C-alpha positions in Angstrom: -63.8 113.1 18.5 -61.6 111.0 20.7 -61.5 107.2 20.2 -63.5 105.2 22.6 -61.6 103.1 25.1 -61.9 99.5 24.8 -63.0 97.7 27.9 -60.7 94.9 29.0 -61.1 92.3 31.6 -59.4 92.9 34.9 -58.3 89.4 35.0 -56.3 89.4 31.7 -53.2 87.9 33.2 -55.1 84.6 34.0 -56.2 84.2 30.3 -54.3 81.1 28.9 -54.2 79.3 25.6 -53.0 75.9 24.6 -50.6 75.5 21.6 -51.4 72.5 19.6 -47.9 72.2 18.2 -45.8 72.1 21.4 -48.6 70.9 23.6 -48.0 73.7 26.2 -50.4 76.0 28.0 -49.1 79.6 27.9 -50.4 83.1 28.8 -52.5 84.7 26.1 -50.2 87.7 25.8 -47.9 87.1 22.8 -49.4 83.7 22.1 -50.0 84.4 18.4 -46.3 84.9 17.8 -45.4 81.8 19.8 -47.8 79.7 17.8 -46.4 81.0 14.5 -42.9 80.1 15.6 -44.0 76.6 16.8 -45.8 76.1 13.5 -42.5 76.9 11.5 -40.6 74.5 13.7 -43.2 71.8 13.4 -43.3 72.2 9.6 -39.5 71.7 9.4 -39.7 68.6 11.6 -42.4 67.1 9.5 -40.5 67.8 6.3 -37.3 66.2 7.8 -39.3 63.2 9.1 -41.0 62.7 5.8 -37.8 63.0 3.9 -36.1 60.3 6.1 -39.1 58.1 5.9 -39.4 58.3 2.1 -35.7 57.5 1.8 -35.5 54.6 4.1 -38.8 53.2 5.1 -41.0 51.1 3.0 -44.4 49.7 3.8 -44.3 46.0 4.6 -46.5 44.2 2.1 -44.6 40.9 2.0 -46.2 37.8 3.6 -44.3 34.9 4.9 -44.0 33.1 1.6 -43.5 36.2 -0.6 -40.3 37.7 -1.8 -38.9 40.8 -0.2 -39.2 44.1 -1.9 -35.8 45.4 -2.8 -34.0 48.6 -3.2 -31.1 48.1 -5.7 -27.7 48.5 -4.3 -29.0 49.2 -0.7 -27.8 46.6 1.8 -30.2 46.3 4.7 -33.2 47.8 3.0 -35.0 44.6 3.7 -35.9 46.0 7.1 -38.9 47.8 5.8 -40.7 48.2 9.0 -37.9 50.1 10.7 -39.2 53.7 11.9 -37.0 56.8 12.2 -34.7 56.9 15.2 -37.0 58.6 17.6 -40.4 58.4 15.8 -42.7 55.9 17.6 -44.7 53.5 15.6 -48.4 54.7 15.6 -49.7 51.4 17.0 -47.1 51.4 19.8 -47.2 55.1 20.5 -46.3 56.0 24.1 -48.5 58.0 26.3 -48.5 61.8 26.1 -47.1 64.0 28.8 -49.4 65.5 31.4 -49.6 69.4 31.2 -50.3 71.2 34.4 -52.2 74.2 33.1 -52.2 76.0 36.4 -48.5 75.9 36.6 -47.9 76.7 32.9 -50.1 79.7 33.1 -47.8 81.2 35.8 -44.7 80.7 33.9 -42.5 83.8 33.6 -41.9 84.6 30.0 -38.3 85.5 30.8 -37.5 81.9 31.9 -36.2 79.5 29.3 -38.9 77.3 27.9 -38.5 73.6 27.0 -37.7 73.2 23.2 -40.1 71.3 20.9 -37.8 68.2 20.9 -35.3 67.3 23.5 -33.7 64.5 25.5 -34.7 64.4 29.2 -32.1 62.9 31.6 -33.7 62.2 35.0 -31.2 61.1 37.8 -32.0 58.3 40.3 -33.8 59.5 43.4 -30.8 58.5 45.6 -28.4 60.5 43.4 -28.4 63.3 45.9 -27.2 66.6 44.3 -27.7 65.5 40.8 -29.8 67.8 38.6 -32.1 67.0 35.7 -30.5 67.5 32.3 -32.4 68.6 29.2 -30.6 68.5 25.9 -32.4 70.4 23.1 -32.6 68.8 19.7 -34.2 71.9 18.0 -31.6 74.6 18.4 -27.7 74.9 18.8 -28.0 76.2 22.3 -26.1 74.1 24.9 -27.8 71.8 27.4 -29.5 73.5 30.4 -27.2 71.5 32.7 -23.8 73.0 33.1 -21.1 70.4 33.5 -18.4 71.1 36.1 -15.1 72.3 34.8 -12.4 69.7 34.6 -9.8 69.7 37.5 -6.1 69.6 37.1 -4.9 66.2 36.1 -1.2 66.1 37.0 1.4 68.1 38.7 4.6 66.3 38.7 8.2 67.3 38.0 9.2 64.1 36.2 6.2 62.6 34.6 8.4 60.1 32.7 9.8 58.5 35.9 11.4 56.0 36.5 13.2 56.9 33.2 15.9 59.6 33.7 15.1 61.6 30.5 12.2 61.9 28.1 14.4 60.5 25.4 15.0 57.3 27.4 11.2 56.8 27.7 10.5 57.5 24.1 13.1 55.0 23.0 11.7 52.4 25.4 8.2 53.1 24.1 9.4 52.5 20.5 11.2 49.4 21.3 8.2 47.9 23.2 5.7 48.8 20.5 8.1 47.4 17.9 8.8 44.3 19.9 12.5 44.6 19.6 14.7 41.8 20.7 17.5 42.0 23.3 20.3 41.9 20.7 18.6 44.8 18.7 18.1 46.9 21.8 21.8 46.5 22.7 23.0 47.3 19.2 20.8 50.3 19.0 21.6 51.8 22.4 25.4 51.3 21.7 25.0 53.2 18.4 22.8 56.0 19.9 25.0 56.7 22.8 28.2 56.1 20.8 29.4 57.1 17.3 25.9 57.5 15.8 25.3 60.6 17.9 29.0 61.4 18.5 28.5 61.1 22.2 25.9 63.9 22.1 22.6 62.1 22.9 19.9 62.6 25.5 19.6 58.8 25.9 21.2 57.6 29.1 20.4 53.9 28.7 23.6 52.0 27.9 22.4 48.4 27.3 19.6 46.0 27.4 20.1 45.3 31.1 19.4 49.0 32.0 16.6 49.0 29.5 15.0 46.0 31.2 15.5 47.1 34.8 14.0 50.5 34.1 11.0 49.0 32.3 10.4 46.7 35.2 10.5 49.5 37.7 7.8 51.3 35.5 5.4 48.4 36.1 4.2 50.3 39.2 2.1 52.4 36.8 0.0 49.4 36.1 -1.3 46.3 37.8 1.2 43.4 37.7 0.3 39.8 37.1 0.4 37.2 39.8 1.0 33.4 39.5 -1.1 30.7 41.3 -1.1 26.9 41.1 -4.1 24.8 41.9 -4.2 21.0 42.2 -7.1 18.5 41.8 -7.5 14.8 41.4 -9.2 12.8 38.6 -9.4 9.0 38.5 -6.8 8.7 41.3 -4.3 11.0 39.5 -3.4 14.5 40.7 -3.2 17.3 38.2 -1.6 20.7 38.8 -2.5 23.9 36.8 -0.6 27.1 37.0 -2.3 30.3 35.7 -1.6 34.0 35.6 -4.0 36.7 36.7 -4.2 40.3 37.8 -6.0 41.5 41.0 -9.2 42.9 39.6 -9.7 45.3 42.5 -6.2 46.8 42.0 -7.2 47.4 38.3 -10.6 48.9 39.3 -8.9 51.1 41.9 -6.6 52.5 39.2 -9.7 53.6 37.2 -11.5 54.9 40.2 -8.7 57.2 41.1 -7.7 58.3 37.6 -8.5 62.1 37.3 -8.7 62.0 33.6 -11.7 59.6 33.8 -13.5 61.3 36.6 -15.6 63.6 34.4 -16.9 60.6 32.3 -17.5 58.1 35.0 -21.2 57.3 35.7 -21.9 56.4 39.2 -25.7 56.3 39.3 -28.5 55.1 37.0 -30.5 57.5 34.9 -33.8 57.5 33.1 -33.7 58.9 29.7 -36.6 60.0 27.6 -37.2 61.4 24.2 -39.8 64.2 24.2 -41.4 65.8 21.2 -44.8 67.5 20.9 -46.2 66.0 24.0 -44.9 62.4 23.2 -42.6 61.0 25.8 -40.6 57.8 25.1 -38.1 55.9 27.1 -34.6 55.4 25.6 -32.1 52.7 26.6 -28.5 52.6 25.4 -25.8 52.6 28.1 -26.0 50.1 31.0 -26.9 52.8 33.5 -30.0 53.8 31.5 -31.4 50.2 31.9 -33.3 48.5 34.8 -30.6 46.4 36.4 -28.5 49.3 37.5 -31.7 51.1 38.8 -32.6 48.1 40.8 -29.2 48.0 42.5 -29.4 51.8 43.2 -32.9 51.2 44.7 -31.2 48.7 47.2 -28.2 50.8 48.0 -28.5 53.2 51.0 -28.8 56.9 50.8 -25.5 59.0 51.1 -24.4 59.0 54.8 -22.9 61.6 53.8 -20.8 59.7 51.3 -22.6 58.3 48.2 -22.9 54.5 47.8 -22.4 53.4 44.2 -22.4 50.3 42.2 -19.2 49.6 40.1 -19.9 46.6 37.9 -17.5 45.1 35.3 -18.1 43.3 32.0 -16.4 39.9 31.7 -15.4 38.2 28.4 -13.5 35.0 28.0 -13.1 32.7 25.1 -10.6 30.2 23.6 -8.8 31.3 20.5 -6.1 30.1 18.2 -2.8 32.0 18.5 -1.2 29.6 15.9 -2.6 26.7 13.9 -2.3 24.3 16.7 -2.0 26.4 20.0 -5.0 27.8 21.8 -5.1 30.4 24.6 -7.8 31.5 26.9 -7.6 35.1 27.9 -10.1 36.8 30.3 -10.8 40.4 29.7 -12.5 42.9 32.0 -14.2 46.2 31.1 -15.5 49.0 33.4 -19.2 49.4 32.9 -19.3 52.8 34.6 -17.4 54.3 31.7 -19.0 55.2 28.4 -18.9 52.5 25.6 -16.5 54.5 23.4 -14.0 54.3 26.2 -14.4 50.8 27.7 -14.6 49.1 24.3 -11.3 50.7 23.2 -7.8 49.7 24.1 -6.6 52.9 25.7 -7.0 54.3 29.1 -10.2 52.9 30.6 -10.5 50.2 28.0 -10.5 46.4 28.2 -7.5 44.8 30.1 -6.5 41.2 30.3 -7.2 40.1 33.8 -5.8 36.6 33.4 -5.8 33.4 31.5 -8.2 30.5 32.1 -6.7 27.1 32.6 -6.9 24.8 29.5 -7.9 21.4 30.8 -6.9 18.8 28.3 -8.9 15.6 27.9 -6.7 12.7 29.2 -8.3 10.3 26.8 -11.0 10.0 24.1 -14.6 10.7 25.0 -15.8 8.1 22.5 -13.9 5.3 24.3 -15.3 6.2 27.7 -18.6 5.4 29.2 -21.2 8.1 29.8 -20.5 8.1 33.6 -16.8 8.7 32.9 -17.6 11.6 30.4 -19.7 13.2 33.1 -17.0 12.8 35.7 -14.5 14.6 33.4 -17.1 17.3 32.6 -17.5 17.7 36.5 -13.8 17.9 37.0 -13.3 20.5 34.2 -16.0 22.8 35.7 -14.6 22.5 39.2 -11.2 23.7 37.8 -13.0 26.4 36.1 -14.7 27.6 39.1 -11.6 27.4 41.2 -9.7 29.6 38.9 -12.4 32.2 38.8 -12.9 32.1 42.5 -9.2 32.7 43.0 -9.0 35.5 40.5 -12.0 37.5 41.8 -11.7 36.7 45.5 -10.6 40.3 46.2 -14.1 41.6 45.1 -16.2 39.3 47.2 -16.3 41.1 50.6 -16.3 44.5 48.9 -19.3 43.6 46.9 -21.2 42.9 50.0 -20.1 45.7 52.3 -18.6 48.3 49.8 -15.2 49.9 50.1 -14.4 53.6 50.5 -12.5 55.1 47.7 -11.4 58.7 47.0 -12.2 58.9 43.3 -10.4 61.0 40.7 -12.8 63.9 41.3 -11.7 64.0 45.1 -15.1 62.7 46.2 -15.1 59.8 48.7 -17.5 57.1 47.5 -18.5 53.7 49.0 -18.1 51.5 45.9 -19.6 48.0 45.5 -17.9 46.0 42.7 -19.8 43.3 40.9 -20.5 41.7 37.6 -23.0 43.3 35.2 -22.5 41.3 32.0 -20.9 38.0 30.9 -20.2 37.9 27.2 -19.7 34.2 26.4 -20.2 31.7 23.6 -22.6 28.9 24.6 -19.7 26.5 25.4 -18.2 29.1 27.8 -21.6 29.9 29.3 -22.2 26.3 30.2 -18.7 26.2 31.8 -19.1 29.6 33.5 -22.5 28.8 35.0 -21.7 25.2 35.8 -24.7 24.1 33.7 -25.0 21.0 31.6 -24.4 21.4 27.8 -26.7 21.2 24.7 -27.7 17.6 25.1 -29.1 18.2 28.6 -32.8 18.1 29.4 -32.6 21.8 30.4 -29.6 23.3 28.5 -30.3 27.1 28.8 -28.0 28.9 31.2 -30.7 31.6 31.8 -33.9 29.5 32.4 -35.2 26.0 32.8 -36.7 25.6 29.3 -37.0 21.9 28.4 -35.1 20.6 25.3 -38.2 20.0 23.2 -39.3 23.7 23.5 -36.1 25.3 22.4 -37.5 26.1 19.0 -40.5 27.9 20.5 -40.0 31.7 20.6 -43.4 33.1 21.6 -46.4 32.0 23.6 -47.1 31.4 27.3 -45.4 28.0 27.2 -42.1 29.9 26.7 -42.5 33.1 28.7 -43.8 31.2 31.8 -40.6 29.1 32.2 -39.0 29.8 35.6 -35.6 31.6 35.3 -32.4 30.3 36.9 -31.4 32.3 40.0 -28.6 32.0 42.5 -31.0 31.2 45.2 -32.9 28.5 43.3 -29.8 26.8 41.9 -28.1 26.9 45.3 -31.2 25.1 46.7 -31.0 22.5 43.9 -27.3 21.7 44.7 -28.0 21.6 48.5 -30.9 19.2 47.9 -28.8 17.0 45.6 -26.1 16.7 48.2 -28.6 15.6 50.8 -29.9 12.8 48.6 -29.6 9.2 49.9 -28.4 7.6 46.7 -26.2 8.5 43.8 -29.2 7.8 41.4 -31.4 10.2 43.4 -28.8 12.9 43.3 -28.2 12.5 39.6 -32.0 12.8 38.9 -32.2 16.1 40.8 -29.3 17.6 39.0 -30.5 16.4 35.6 -33.9 17.9 36.2 -32.3 21.3 36.5 -29.4 20.9 34.0 -26.8 21.4 36.7 -23.5 20.0 37.8 -22.8 19.4 41.4 -20.7 22.5 41.9 -20.9 25.5 44.2 -20.7 28.7 41.9 -18.2 31.3 43.0 -20.7 34.2 42.3 -23.4 32.9 44.6 -22.2 34.8 47.6 -21.6 38.0 45.7 -24.1 40.9 46.4 -25.9 42.4 43.4 -24.7 39.6 41.1 -26.4 36.7 39.5 -24.3 34.4 37.2 -27.2 33.3 35.2 -28.9 36.7 34.6 -25.5 38.2 33.6 -25.2 35.9 30.7 -26.0 38.3 27.8 -27.3 38.0 24.3 -24.4 38.0 22.0 -25.0 39.2 18.4 -21.7 37.8 17.1 -22.1 34.1 18.3 -25.9 33.8 18.5 -27.0 35.5 15.4 -24.2 36.0 12.9 -22.1 32.8 13.5 -24.9 30.8 15.1 -28.4 31.0 13.7 -27.2 32.3 10.3 -23.6 31.2 9.9 -23.9 27.7 11.4 -27.5 26.9 10.5 -29.2 29.2 8.0 -26.3 29.8 5.6 -25.4 26.0 5.5 -29.0 25.3 4.5 -29.0 28.0 1.9 -25.8 26.5 0.3 -27.3 23.1 0.3 -30.5 24.3 -1.4 -28.5 26.3 -4.0 -26.5 23.3 -4.8 -29.5 21.1 -5.2 -31.1 23.6 -7.6 -27.7 24.1 -9.3 -27.9 27.8 -8.7 -24.5 28.2 -6.8 -22.7 29.7 -9.8 -25.6 32.1 -10.5 -25.6 33.2 -6.8 -21.8 33.7 -6.8 -21.9 35.8 -9.9 -24.7 38.0 -8.6 -22.9 38.6 -5.3 -19.7 39.5 -7.3 -21.8 42.1 -9.2 -23.5 43.4 -6.0 -22.9 47.2 -5.7 -20.1 48.1 -3.4 -21.1 49.8 -0.2 -19.1 51.5 2.5 -18.5 49.2 5.5 -19.8 46.1 3.5 -17.3 43.4 2.5 -17.4 42.7 -1.2 -17.5 38.9 -1.7 -16.5 37.4 -5.0 -16.3 33.7 -4.0 -19.7 33.3 -2.2 -20.2 29.6 -2.6 -16.6 28.4 -3.3 -15.0 29.4 0.0 -15.7 28.6 3.7 -16.2 31.6 5.9 -15.7 31.3 9.6 -15.8 34.9 11.0 -19.1 36.4 12.1 -18.6 39.7 10.3 -18.4 38.0 6.9 -21.5 36.0 7.7 -23.3 39.3 8.6 -22.3 40.9 5.3 -23.5 37.9 3.4 -26.8 38.0 5.2 -27.2 41.7 4.2 -26.8 40.9 0.5 -28.3 37.4 0.2 -31.9 38.5 0.7 -32.0 40.3 -2.6 -30.1 37.4 -4.4 -32.4 34.7 -3.1 -35.5 36.8 -4.0 -34.3 36.9 -7.5 -33.2 33.3 -8.2 -35.2 31.1 -5.8 -38.7 29.9 -6.9 -41.5 32.2 -6.0 -42.9 31.6 -2.4 -39.6 30.1 -1.1 -39.6 30.1 2.6 -35.8 30.8 2.7 -36.4 34.3 1.5 -38.7 35.1 4.3 -36.4 33.3 6.8 -33.4 35.3 5.8 -35.2 38.6 5.6 -36.9 38.2 9.1 -33.6 37.3 10.6 -31.9 40.3 9.0 -34.6 42.6 10.3 -34.2 41.2 13.8 -30.5 41.5 13.7 -30.4 45.1 12.4 -32.7 46.5 15.1 -30.8 44.6 17.8 -27.6 46.1 16.7 -28.7 49.8 17.0 -27.0 52.1 19.4 -30.3 53.3 20.9 -33.5 51.3 21.4 -36.8 52.9 22.2 -40.1 51.4 23.5 -41.5 51.3 19.9 -38.3 49.5 18.7 -38.7 47.0 21.4 -42.3 46.4 20.1 -40.8 46.2 16.7 -38.3 43.5 17.9 -41.2 41.4 19.3 -42.9 41.6 15.9 -39.8 40.5 14.1 -39.4 37.6 16.6 -42.9 36.3 15.9 -42.3 36.8 12.1 -38.9 34.9 12.4 -40.6 32.1 14.3 -43.2 31.7 11.6 -40.4 31.7 8.9 -38.6 29.0 10.8 -41.7 26.8 11.0 -42.1 27.3 7.2 -38.4 26.3 6.6 -38.8 23.3 8.9 -41.9 22.1 6.9 -40.3 22.6 3.5 -36.7 21.5 4.2 -37.1 19.4 7.4 -34.7 21.8 9.3 -34.6 21.3 13.1 -34.4 24.6 15.0 -34.4 23.1 18.5 -30.9 24.4 19.6 -29.9 26.8 22.4 -28.9 29.8 20.3 -32.3 29.7 18.6 -34.0 29.7 22.1 -32.0 32.7 23.4 -34.0 35.0 21.2 -36.6 34.7 24.0 -34.3 36.6 26.3 -33.4 39.3 23.8 -35.9 41.9 24.9 -35.4 41.2 28.6 -31.7 41.7 28.1 -32.3 45.2 26.6 -34.5 46.3 29.4 -32.1 45.1 32.1 -28.6 45.7 30.6 -29.0 48.2 27.7 -28.5 47.7 24.0 -26.9 44.3 23.0 -23.8 46.3 21.7 -22.8 46.6 25.3 -22.4 42.9 25.6 -21.1 41.9 22.1 -17.9 39.7 22.0 -16.9 41.4 18.9 -14.7 43.8 20.9 -13.1 41.0 22.9 -12.2 38.9 19.7 -9.5 41.5 19.1 -7.7 40.4 22.2 -6.8 37.1 20.5 -4.8 39.0 17.9 -3.0 40.9 20.6 -2.2 37.7 22.5 -1.1 36.0 19.3 1.4 38.9 18.7 2.8 38.4 22.1 2.9 34.6 21.8 5.1 34.8 18.7 7.7 36.7 20.7 7.9 34.0 23.3 10.0 30.7 23.3 6.8 28.8 23.2 7.5 27.4 26.7 5.5 28.7 29.7 4.0 31.2 27.2 1.4 32.5 29.5 4.0 34.0 32.0 5.9 35.6 29.1 2.8 37.0 27.5 1.8 38.5 31.0 5.2 40.2 31.2 4.9 41.8 27.7 1.4 42.9 28.5 2.7 44.6 31.7 5.4 46.3 29.6 2.8 47.7 27.2 0.6 48.9 30.0 3.4 50.6 31.8 4.5 52.4 28.6 0.9 53.4 27.7 0.2 54.8 31.2 3.5 56.7 31.2 2.6 58.2 27.9 -0.7 59.5 29.4 1.2 61.1 32.3 3.7 62.8 30.0 1.0 64.1 27.6 -1.0 65.4 30.6 2.0 67.1 32.0 3.0 68.8 28.9 -0.6 69.9 28.2 -0.8 71.5 31.7 2.6 73.1 31.5 2.0 74.8 28.2 -1.4 76.5 27.4 -0.7 76.6 23.7 -2.9 74.7 21.4 -2.1 71.0 20.8 -1.0 71.6 17.3 1.6 74.3 17.6 5.3 74.0 17.0 6.0 75.4 20.5 4.3 72.5 22.0 6.2 70.0 19.9 9.4 71.6 21.1 8.4 71.2 24.6 7.2 67.7 24.0 10.4 66.7 22.2 8.6 64.5 19.8 6.7 62.9 22.6 3.2 63.3 21.1 1.7 62.8 17.8 2.0 66.0 15.7 -0.7 67.5 13.7 -0.2 69.5 10.5 1.2 73.0 11.5 -1.0 75.9 10.9 0.0 79.2 9.5 0.2 82.1 11.9 -0.6 84.8 9.3 -3.7 86.9 10.2 -6.8 85.9 8.3 -7.2 89.4 6.9 -3.9 89.2 5.1 -5.1 87.7 1.8 -2.8 89.7 -0.6 -0.2 87.0 -0.9 -0.3 84.1 -3.5 -1.3 80.7 -2.2 -1.4 77.2 -3.4 -4.8 76.0 -4.5 -6.5 74.5 -1.4 -3.9 75.8 1.0 -5.3 75.4 4.6 -6.0 78.6 6.6 -7.7 77.1 9.7 -9.4 74.1 11.2 -11.9 73.9 14.0 -15.6 74.3 14.8 -18.0 77.1 14.4 -18.2 78.0 18.1 -14.5 78.4 18.5 -14.2 80.5 15.4 -16.7 83.0 16.8 -14.7 83.7 19.9 -11.2 84.1 18.5 -9.4 87.3 18.9 -8.4 87.6 15.1 -12.1 87.4 14.1 -13.9 89.3 16.9 -13.7 92.6 15.0 -14.6 91.2 11.6 -18.2 91.6 10.6 -18.0 88.5 8.5 -17.4 86.4 11.6 -19.5 88.2 14.2 -22.0 85.7 15.6 -20.8 83.3 12.9 -22.0 80.2 14.7 -25.5 81.5 15.1 -25.7 82.8 11.6 -24.5 79.6 10.1 -26.9 77.4 12.0 -29.9 79.7 11.1 -28.8 79.5 7.4 -28.6 75.7 7.5 -31.9 75.4 9.4 -33.7 77.6 6.9 -32.2 76.2 3.6 -31.5 72.5 4.6 -34.1 71.5 7.2 -33.4 67.8 6.7 -29.7 68.3 7.6 -28.6 67.0 11.1 -26.7 69.6 13.0 -24.3 68.4 15.8 -23.2 70.3 18.9 -20.2 71.6 17.0 -20.0 72.1 13.3 -16.5 71.3 12.1 -15.0 73.2 9.2 -11.9 73.5 7.1 -11.1 77.1 5.8 -8.8 77.5 2.8 -6.7 80.4 1.7 -7.5 79.7 -2.0 -10.3 77.6 -3.3 -13.0 77.4 -5.9 -16.6 77.2 -5.0 -19.2 76.3 -7.7 -22.8 76.8 -7.0 
C-alpha cells in the first residue's frame, strides 16, 4: 500500500533554531549540518586555546611575600596571569553580542555568513564611503572587504634626474653611503672615467665639483634645512643661538602626495573588535584605533564634498652623546597616519630629523648661585626652548585651525589638519617641553597636578581625582600670575601649579594639548627608570650586603640562552646604562632572586610585579581584558613597593613612579605604548654621531644637516628609480632580465631556474632550490595549473594543516621553499 504522506506545517520557512556554538539564529532547514560543522570548529578552537594556555599560562598562587613560581629557562614566565591574545579573562569578560532573531531568520543561505572568529573594523560615522571590514580568523578566505587596486606610481623618462645617467646616480649613492671624502671621490672618478675603464664608462661625472653640484641639485627631492638665529638677554648679557630645522609642513606634504604611501595612509579613526562565539571585545593597537583620534573626528565637519582629516605627527627629542664630550639634540618627527612598521623605520615614510634643539649652556655653577638666580636661568632656558619650537612649527599653526587642501597620492582632495599626537620625552625634556617645574617642585607631573607627597600612590581616589593639566587651565594660571600685584604673589601662583611664566607655543594649536600629548615611555620610565635607576640599584645593594653578588653573577652566566635575550656574564661587576640591558636583566633576575634570597623577600614580589606590568604594556595589541589585567598588576606593584619601602626604607616618591597612574589612560587615548616608545628615536643618535665624525667639529649642526639632505636625496631618488623600473618591466623582481634593465640598481635576489617543474629527470645537488613563494601564488601559476598535484593546492594545504595541526597558526599567505632534491623523514 502507498506510504502515508506526512503532514507538515505550512509555515516551515519561519521555523528557526539557535546554534549554541556560533550564537546565531538560523532557519531550521539544514541546521543539523550547520551545528555539526560549528561543533568541529569549536572543538578545534578549544584544543588550540587549551594547548596555548597549558604551555604559557600558570595559575597565580604567589602572594606578595612569596617567591615566584618558575619555568626553567623560560624568560618572562613570571607573568602567570597573562591570558591568550584574544581570550578575555572570565572575571572581566565583555558583554555578548545581541542577536536579532527576526533578521537572522530571514538570511539567505546563499549569502556569506560571519565566521566563528573574526576581527571587525568599523569606520567612523563621518568616514563617508568607507565600508565595514570583517577579517576571518577561522579560514584562509580573504577579507570581505576588497581593497582598491594600487594606482601607477610613476611615469617619468629619467627617474634618476638630475644625474645624467643611471651609473652617475649609482656611484653617487655608493659614495654618500660610504661617506667618501672629496679626495677619494676625485681619485675614483678620475680612474673610472680614465684608464681604469679605458675611456669606456657610463659615468659622466669628472670630478668632485660636478659630483657635489649634481648632488645639491638633487636636494629638491627632499626637504632642505633652514637656518635661524634667535637672541635673548640674561643678566644684562645678550646671547645668540643659531639652529637648523626643516619646514615640517613641507615634509608632511611630501608624504601626503606620495603615491607609494597612499594605500597605507589612514585618514580616519576606526573601532576594532575581536568577535568569537558571541563575545565582542574592543582592541587597541594603532593610534587611529584609540579614542583621541576618534574625538578629533567627532569635531571635524562632514565632507563638503571633500573629506576633513586629522594628520598628527609624533615628536621625539632628546640629548645624546655623539662623542665622549659632545652632545647633540636632534628633533625627530614621525607621521602617525602611517602604520607603525613604516613610521618607525628609516625608509620612505619613516622618522626624519626635523631640526636640532639649541643647547643652552649654564654660564656658571648652580651651586654658587642663589635659588632666585637658578630659577631665572631655568626660566631663560625654557624661553629659548619655546622660541625654537615656535619657530620650527610655525607653518603648522594656522593649518591646524583651518585645515589645508591637499591632493593626496590617491588623487583625492582632502582638507588636512596637522597637529601633535604624541610627545616621546624623558622627564627632563618633558619638563622643558611643557614649561613645567622639575622634580623638586610642589607639582612636578607634566600631565596632572599631583602633589609631591602623593607621587608614590598609584591607586585610590586620592590619585585618580587629581585634576589634569590642560591648555586652557594652564593658560589661565599664567594670565592670572601676570596680573598679580607683587612678585611674591606671582611666584606663589606659579608654584602652586608647577609652572614657569611662559606662554606655550602649542596653546593656540587646534586639536593639540601639550600636556596630554606627553606619553608613557617604556624605555625611560620602566626599563631605565623604575628598574634601572631604582630597583636594580637596590637589588645590587642588598646582594652586596648578603654577600650573594658572586652567586647571582654565576647563576646569570649559567642562565639558558634565549633568542632575543642578551646573555650577561658580568651581572654585578659591570655598570649597565642602556634600557634594553636593564630589561633583559629584569626578565632573568626574578628567577635568580627567588632562588638565592631568603624566603619571603619583598624584592622578589617587587621585581615580578614590575616585570608583569612591563610585559603587558609592551604588547602590540591590548584588549579590554588586558587593560583590566594591567590595573591588577598596578595594584600588585604598589603593594610590593610598600613592602620594599617598609623592609629597606626605599622611597618611591618620584615622578616616573607616579606616571604609572596615566598608563591605562594613555592606552585608551593613544593606542599601545609601543607607538610612543623612545627606543626607535634613540637610533637617531647613532646616525647623528656618524655624520658628526665626518665634520670638522666646527658648526657641526650645519654640516650634519647637509649630509642628512644628501642621504635623503639619494634615498628618494632610489625609490623613483626602483618604481620606474618596476613599472617598465612586468617581470618578477628576481629575474635576470630585470637586473639587466636595472643595471645593478636594485638589490638582487638569488636567480631561479627556468626549467619546468615537471622536468625532474636531471641530477640535482641536494637541496637545490626549485621555487619560492606562497601557497596562493603557486596555485595560479601557468606551469602548475594542469598538474593534479597542484590543483587547489592552497585550499588542500590549509585543510590538511587545520585537520592535523589545529594548534598551528596560519597566516594569510603560507610561504614555502620547494627543492629539486631533498630528503624528508617522517
